[in-house]
N, C-alpha and C positions, 0 to 999 in steps of 0.2 A: 657435388661435393668432389674438392679441389685435388688435388693427389699433392704438389710443390709444393715447397718448406717457402712461404713467400712473408717475411720479417713487415710492417706495418711502421715501427720501431723499433729505433737501437740510444740507446749513453751507455755510456758508460763510469761507470761510480766504483777506484776498484773498492777491492782488488777485481768486479768479473764485468762481463759487458750484460746490459738489461734488453732482449729481443721480444717486442711488442708484437700479440701480429692480429692479426682482423676481428676475430671470434672474443678476444680478448685479456684470449692467455698469453702468459709469457714466462720468460725461460731465463736461467742463471747460468751466464759462462766462466769460469775461472780460468782470469787469461795466463795464467798457473800451466795449466795443465794443457793448451796447448803450445805448442813450439813454434808459433807459424805468428803467435804474439805477443809469447811472454819476450823476444828481446827489443821488444818496442817500448819506446816511451812512452811517457804518459802523455805527449802531447800530442806522440803519432796515436795515442790509441783513442784521441777526443776527434782528431780530424780522418775518425772509419768513419763513413759511409754506407747506404743502403747504396746500394744499385743492382741494373739484371731483374730489373721487378719486384722486387726484396728478395733477392735469393742468394742477395754476396751479398758478402765486405766487403765495401774498395778504400782501397787509398791512393790518394792518386800519385801524391806525390811517388805512393810508393812501390810503385808498380804489381801494389796488391790487387788479389780479387781472390774471396775464401767462400765455394759453398759454405750457405748454413746449414741447408740437411746436414752437409758432412760434418760439420764441429757439433751438430748435434749427436748424431749416430755417434764416432771419435772419444765426445764427452761421458759417453752413457752408457757406453764394453765394448754394444754393437757398430761395430766398425764393419762397415764395408765388406773388408776379407772372411767373418763371423758373421753378418747380411744373410741370411736360405733363400730370404724374398719367396717364400712358402714352398720352397726347395719338399722333397723329403722324397729320401732315397734308407734300402732297410735291403741284411740279405734276402729278402722273401722278394721282394718286389725285383732285386738283381733276379732274380731265378728264373722268373714270370717274366724277364724279358728277354732273358735266355732262350727254352724257353718257344717264347713266339719265333725268335728272329731262327730256334731249327725247322720252325712247319713252316716258315716261310716272309716270319715278318709280318706287319698287319694287314689285315686281312681289305681291296680292296673297299673301294666306296662302291656301288655300286647306283647307275646313275637311273632311273627315275620312267617307263616307258610311257607317257599322256594320253 
């Protein structure tokens, strides 16, 4: 299963960009939610194309390249700065790491002799 966000179709119908994906799913991105897009004219929005193998919105005349994954994360409130990528931290984990460090850190793996 691919982990990248690659769109197969792009269209603009005011006030949203419509992105369609190869698996049949689709998403609407309200242009007003994105400062990079909000200032564009309707003609500019209609001139957007998919680029970088479907992973970005591009406009050649404006030298504009926007990562689709970033637009989706920003639009859902799960911006990169807030997205934990599976990382968990807790006071118990921090305490265990400190104790482990006092004991010389993580034990080294012993090479097996065959």
